[in-house]
Each structure stands twice: as C-alpha cells, then as structure tokens.
C-alpha positions in Angstrom: -128.3 -20.1 -77.5 -126.3 -17.6 -79.3 -127.3 -14.0 -79.7 -128.4 -12.9 -83.2 -128.1 -8.8 -84.2 -130.8 -7.7 -86.2 -130.4 -7.5 -89.8 -130.0 -3.9 -91.0 -130.7 -3.0 -94.6 -127.4 -1.8 -96.2 -127.8 1.0 -99.4 -124.7 0.1 -101.1 -124.0 2.3 -104.2 -125.2 -0.6 -106.8 -127.9 -1.2 -104.7 -130.9 -0.6 -106.9 -133.3 0.2 -104.3 -134.0 4.0 -104.4 -133.4 6.1 -101.3 -136.3 8.2 -100.5 -135.8 11.8 -101.3 -135.2 14.4 -98.4 -138.1 16.8 -97.9 -137.1 20.3 -98.9 -138.6 23.2 -96.9 -138.4 25.5 -100.0 -138.8 23.6 -103.2 -138.5 25.5 -106.5 -139.6 24.5 -110.2 -136.1 23.8 -112.0 -137.7 25.4 -115.3 -139.0 28.5 -113.8 -136.8 29.4 -110.8 -139.9 30.5 -109.0 -141.5 29.2 -105.8 -144.3 26.7 -106.3 -147.5 26.5 -104.3 -149.2 29.1 -102.2 -146.0 31.1 -102.5 -146.4 31.8 -106.7 -150.2 32.1 -106.2 -149.8 34.6 -103.6 -147.1 36.8 -105.5 -149.2 36.8 -108.3 -152.4 38.1 -106.6 -150.5 40.8 -104.5 -148.8 42.5 -107.3 -150.2 45.5 -109.6 -152.9 44.2 -112.1 -150.2 45.2 -115.1 -147.9 42.6 -114.0 -150.6 39.7 -113.6 -151.7 40.4 -117.3 -148.2 40.8 -118.3 -147.4 37.2 -117.2 -150.4 36.2 -118.8 -149.2 37.5 -122.3 -145.4 36.8 -122.0 -145.7 33.2 -120.3 -142.3 31.5 -120.3 -140.6 33.8 -122.8 -138.2 35.0 -120.4 -137.3 38.3 -118.8 -137.3 41.0 -121.4 -137.3 44.0 -119.2 -134.3 46.0 -117.9 -133.6 45.3 -114.4 -130.6 46.2 -112.2 -128.7 44.3 -109.8 -130.4 43.8 -106.5 -129.3 46.1 -104.0 -130.4 43.9 -100.9 -128.6 44.8 -97.7 -126.9 47.9 -99.0 -127.9 51.4 -97.2 -130.8 53.0 -98.4 -128.7 56.0 -99.3 -129.8 56.5 -103.0 -127.4 59.3 -104.8 -125.3 58.9 -101.4 -123.9 55.9 -101.8 -121.7 54.1 -104.1 -123.8 52.0 -106.2 -122.2 51.1 -109.6 -124.4 51.4 -112.6 -124.8 47.6 -113.9 -126.1 48.3 -117.4 -124.9 47.5 -120.6 -124.2 49.7 -123.5 -127.9 49.5 -124.8 -129.1 50.3 -121.0 -130.3 46.7 -120.6 -129.9 45.4 -116.9 -127.9 42.3 -115.6 -130.5 40.4 -113.7 -133.7 38.9 -114.8 -137.2 40.0 -113.7 -137.7 36.8 -111.9 -134.9 37.8 -109.3 -136.8 41.1 -108.7 -140.0 39.2 -108.0 -138.3 36.6 -105.7 -136.7 39.7 -103.7 -139.4 42.2 -103.3 -140.6 40.1 -99.7 -137.3 40.3 -98.1 -136.3 43.9 -99.7 -139.5 45.4 -98.4 -138.7 43.8 -95.0 -135.2 45.4 -94.9 -136.6 48.5 -95.6 -138.8 48.8 -93.0 -136.3 47.7 -90.6 -134.0 50.9 -92.4 -136.5 53.3 -91.9 -137.2 52.3 -88.4 -133.4 52.7 -87.6 -133.5 56.0 -89.6 -136.3 57.1 -87.2 -134.6 56.3 -84.2 -131.6 58.6 -85.6 -133.4 61.5 -86.8 -133.7 63.5 -83.5 -130.0 63.4 -83.0 -129.4 64.4 -86.4 -131.7 67.4 -85.9 -130.0 68.2 -83.0 -126.4 68.0 -84.6 -128.2 70.4 -87.2 -129.2 72.9 -84.6 -125.6 73.0 -82.9 -124.3 73.4 -86.3 -126.5 76.7 -87.0 -125.8 77.9 -83.8 -122.1 78.3 -84.6 -120.9 75.3 -82.3 -118.7 74.3 -85.4 -115.5 75.2 -86.5 -116.0 78.8 -87.8 -112.9 78.9 -89.8 -114.0 78.8 -93.3 -111.5 78.1 -96.1 -112.3 80.2 -98.7 -110.4 78.9 -101.8 -112.1 75.5 -100.4 -115.6 76.8 -100.4 -115.6 78.4 -103.5 -114.0 75.6 -105.5 -116.9 73.1 -104.0 -119.6 75.6 -105.1 -117.8 76.5 -108.8 -116.2 73.4 -109.7 -118.5 70.9 -108.3 -121.8 72.5 -107.3 -124.9 71.7 -109.0 -128.2 73.4 -109.0 -131.1 71.8 -108.1 -132.7 69.5 -110.9 -129.5 69.8 -112.7 -129.8 68.1 -116.1 -133.2 68.8 -116.6 -134.9 71.5 -118.4 -136.1 73.5 -115.3 -132.5 74.1 -114.2 -131.8 75.8 -117.5 -133.6 78.9 -116.6 -134.0 80.9 -113.3 -135.6 78.6 -110.5 -138.8 79.5 -109.2 -141.0 77.9 -106.4 -143.5 77.2 -108.6 -145.8 74.1 -108.1 -144.2 72.2 -111.2 -140.5 73.0 -109.6 -141.8 71.9 -106.2 -143.2 68.7 -107.4 -139.7 67.9 -109.7 -138.0 68.4 -106.3 -139.8 65.8 -104.6 -139.6 63.4 -107.3 -136.0 63.9 -107.8 -135.8 63.2 -103.9 -138.0 60.2 -104.2 -136.2 58.6 -106.7 -132.7 59.3 -105.6 -133.1 58.2 -102.0 -133.4 54.5 -103.1 -130.4 52.3 -102.9 -130.0 52.8 -106.9 -127.0 53.9 -109.3 -126.7 57.7 -109.3 -126.8 57.6 -113.0 -129.6 55.5 -113.3 -132.0 57.5 -110.9 -130.8 61.1 -112.5 -131.9 59.5 -115.9 -135.1 58.3 -114.5 -135.9 62.1 -113.1 -134.9 63.8 -116.2 -137.6 61.4 -118.1 -140.2 62.0 -116.0 -139.9 65.6 -116.4 -139.5 65.5 -119.8 -143.0 63.4 -120.3 -144.2 66.1 -117.9 -145.3 64.4 -114.7 -143.9 67.1 -112.5 -147.3 68.6 -113.6 -149.5 67.6 -110.8 -152.5 67.5 -113.2 -150.9 65.0 -115.5 -149.5 63.3 -113.0 -153.0 62.8 -111.2 -154.7 61.9 -114.5 -151.8 59.1 -115.5 -152.6 55.4 -114.7 -150.4 53.0 -112.7 -149.4 51.5 -116.0 -148.2 54.5 -117.4 -146.0 55.8 -114.7 -144.6 52.4 -114.4 -143.7 52.5 -118.2 -142.2 56.0 -117.6 -140.2 54.7 -114.7 -138.8 51.7 -116.9 -138.3 53.9 -120.1 -136.1 55.9 -117.6 -134.2 53.0 -116.2 -135.5 53.2 -113.1 -136.3 49.3 -113.4 -135.7 47.8 -109.8 -138.4 50.0 -108.0 -140.6 51.0 -110.9 -143.8 49.2 -109.7 -143.2 50.7 -105.9 -142.1 53.9 -107.5 -145.5 54.1 -109.8 -147.7 53.3 -106.7 -145.6 56.1 -104.7 -146.3 58.8 -107.2 -149.8 58.0 -107.7 -150.3 58.3 -103.8 -148.1 61.5 -103.8 -150.5 63.4 -106.2 -153.1 62.4 -104.4 -152.1 63.9 -101.0 -150.9 66.8 -102.7 -154.1 67.7 -104.2 -156.0 66.9 -101.0 -154.1 68.4 -98.4 -152.2 71.4 -100.2 -154.3 72.1 -103.1 -152.0 70.9 -105.7 -149.5 73.5 -104.4 -146.7 72.4 -102.0 -146.4 76.2 -101.6 -149.2 75.7 -99.2 -147.2 72.9 -97.2 -144.5 75.7 -96.5 -147.4 78.0 -95.3 -149.0 75.2 -93.0 -145.1 74.7 -91.4 -144.9 78.5 -90.8 -141.6 78.7 -92.6 -140.2 76.4 -89.9 -137.8 73.8 -91.1 -138.5 71.0 -88.6 -142.2 71.1 -89.4 -141.5 71.2 -93.2 -139.6 68.3 -92.9 -142.1 66.4 -90.9 -145.2 67.4 -93.4 -142.9 66.0 -96.2 -142.1 62.9 -94.8 -146.0 62.3 -94.8 -145.3 61.6 -98.6 -144.7 57.9 -99.0 -141.4 57.2 -100.5 -139.5 59.8 -98.9 -137.8 59.0 -95.4 -135.2 61.2 -93.8 -132.7 60.8 -96.4 -135.4 61.7 -99.0 -136.6 64.9 -96.8 -132.9 65.9 -96.7 -132.5 65.5 -100.2 -135.6 67.8 -100.7 -134.2 70.5 -98.5 -130.9 70.5 -99.9 -132.5 71.6 -103.0 -136.0 73.4 -101.8 -133.6 75.9 -100.0 -132.9 77.6 -103.2 -136.6 78.7 -103.8 -137.7 78.7 -100.1 -134.7 80.7 -98.4 -136.4 80.2 -95.2 -135.0 76.4 -95.3 -131.4 77.6 -95.6 -128.7 77.0 -94.5 -129.2 73.3 -94.9 -126.6 70.6 -95.8 -127.5 66.9 -95.4 -125.6 65.1 -92.8 -123.3 63.1 -95.2 -122.5 66.1 -97.2 -121.7 68.0 -93.8 -119.4 64.8 -92.8 -117.6 65.5 -96.1 -117.3 69.3 -95.6 -115.6 68.6 -92.3 -113.3 66.1 -93.6 -112.2 68.2 -96.5 -111.4 71.2 -94.2 -114.6 73.5 -94.4 -116.1 72.8 -90.8 -119.4 72.4 -90.0 -120.5 75.9 -89.0 -123.6 76.1 -91.5 -123.9 79.9 -90.5 -120.4 80.7 -91.0 -120.3 79.2 -94.5 -123.8 81.0 -95.2 -122.4 84.1 -94.1 -119.3 83.5 -96.5 -121.8 82.8 -99.4 -123.5 86.1 -99.1 -126.3 84.3 -97.5 -127.6 83.0 -100.5 -129.5 80.3 -100.5 -129.2 79.3 -104.4 -125.4 79.0 -103.4 -126.1 77.1 -100.2 -128.2 74.6 -102.6 -125.1 74.2 -105.1 -122.4 73.7 -102.2 -124.8 71.1 -100.6 -125.2 69.1 -104.1 -121.4 70.0 -104.9 -120.1 68.0 -101.4 -122.5 65.2 -102.7 -120.7 65.3 -106.0 -117.2 65.3 -104.3 -118.2 62.4 -102.2 -119.4 60.2 -105.3 -116.4 61.4 -107.4 -114.2 60.8 -104.8 -112.8 64.2 -105.2 -112.4 64.6 -101.5 -108.4 65.2 -102.1 -109.0 67.8 -104.5 -110.4 70.1 -101.7 -107.9 68.9 -98.8 -105.0 69.8 -101.1 -106.0 73.6 -100.8 
C-alpha cells in the first residue's frame, strides 16, 4: 500500500477563507488612539476630578489644550537642560492631550528611577561642595571672567518678575516664590516655558501662602496652563496644594521658620526643603542658588552643573575664593550661580574662555 501524506490546507492569496487574526497584547481603538478595557477605565478613575468632568463635556472633539512634546527619557534637569521650546507663535503645543495621558504612567516610573539615582549621588555632591568650600579647588580666580559672568550674564533671583524689580528681602512671599521657581524649573521642560509659568503664578498671587492655600486644584491647574506649563500642570497643581499645606502646618506659613529649624545649616536646610513634594536634588539646588541672596548663611553656593561650567571656563571651583573676590556679597553669589546657568543654556562658554 502506497503511503499518502496528510492533506494540509493551503491559504493562497486568492483563497476566500479568512485567516484568523493574531491576538494583540495591547489593542487600541483606532478612533481614539487610547487603550481599551480596564486600562482606559483605570486612567479615568485615577485622574483628578476636573479631567473626568472635562472629558464628559468635550467628548471626541479633540484635544484643545496646549501641550509640549513629551520629554520622556530626558534627564530631569529643568532649566539646566537644553530642552528646546516646541510651541507655535500662538503658544500652542505640538502634541495632543491624548499623548500626555498615554505617557503619564511611563513618565512617573522614569521619574521615580531618576529620583533614586539622584539620592544615590547626593552624598557625593555634598562632599564635592564641602571640598570646594574648604579651598581644595583652584584658588586662582580670573577677575575679568568672574565680573563678566556676573555683570553680563548674571540674573537676580526671580528675574523677570515684579519681585525682582525691588530690593530682595526674605519675606514669606519672596521665599515661597523661590520655591515655586525651583519646583517648576526642575522639570524636564523648556526654560522659556517654565519661566513664563513662574511669572504667571506670581502675577496671579500664588506666592501668597493664604491665596495659594485657598485655591482649588482646578484653579491651580488652569493657572499653570495659562502660563504655558501644560505637560506637568496636573501634577504641578497637586504639588502646589500639598506644598501650601506643609508650609502652613510645619512652618506656620513662613519658610523663615524652616531656616530657624535648620539652625542656619545648609545641609539641614536642604534636607528640610526636599520634604516639599516636587523638589528633588535639582530643585533644592535651584532653591539654594536663589535663597542665598536673602539667607546669607547659605552662601557661598553654586549648583553642581553651574560649578562644572565655572571650572570649564576657567573660574575654578574654589567657592570661598570666588566668594571673597565678590566681596562676600551673597546677592552677587546668587547672580553668579544664575549667570553660569545662563552661560551654559545660551552656549556662551567661549565668551568667558576667551578672556
């Protein structure tokens, strides 16, 4: 008997028999671009109440809010980074709101990993700062470079706001404005956008602890949106509310009480200010850059990346020597720290290196 092989169905290109579709692990609705099933239900449940209400009203009309390109994967360096502004002439972002929602979980996970890495580095950075202050760095200071950095590129704390127009004082409003400035600028977002948001929050009076405490989540989110701070407006609104509660409960509404609790010690001050949600190591650095102008016990201080810029352009890293050359003026020290950041952002290192 001759062997006869089993018959196998042949799905040719002309065969009318449909091929069963492959199962997709993450099937998305082609109409909306969002995940279906439990993922979309969970996303709507977890979001702030204002967004759920907003979706009910807007339906499928499309994204109408301003957003900027996702900064996923970029280092959380805020105004220290080279994040380009990605808005059109009217200030509108290039991505839609759906992309923002889809990326939230992934970004939060990445941010948690970045915070863990920063915590592992903070001890080494503090040791570097102590070595710099002890005079172990380059003690030869180029006076022309130093004064050009302060005069041509230096920025006073809260530059561009009404607060910076007068003489800075350590009032509760000024200190709160500095924390808001550090909080917003420590996110991976364009410096121009974060600066615009800081200016707007101060314009609407959110640097007043009472007004900030009495504001609703929706009001804070709308203020951030109006200031162009779209990518992180929801988490930012939450952080601002929790910050107001912490300052009221722990420091009686005045951050000068934080300085007293820290006994004018910078490391302790840094530790306490980081209890504010949304202020990591970078945010604490940005705060110290500015607050030394009204809390001289924090001087001399320059954040790590600006100190690297100082070394690169030939100013050295001996903060005591730099501070002495500036006449031990904490306001000038603050201007220098901000000026070195401007040099880096504007890529003007060659201007100082040429001197």
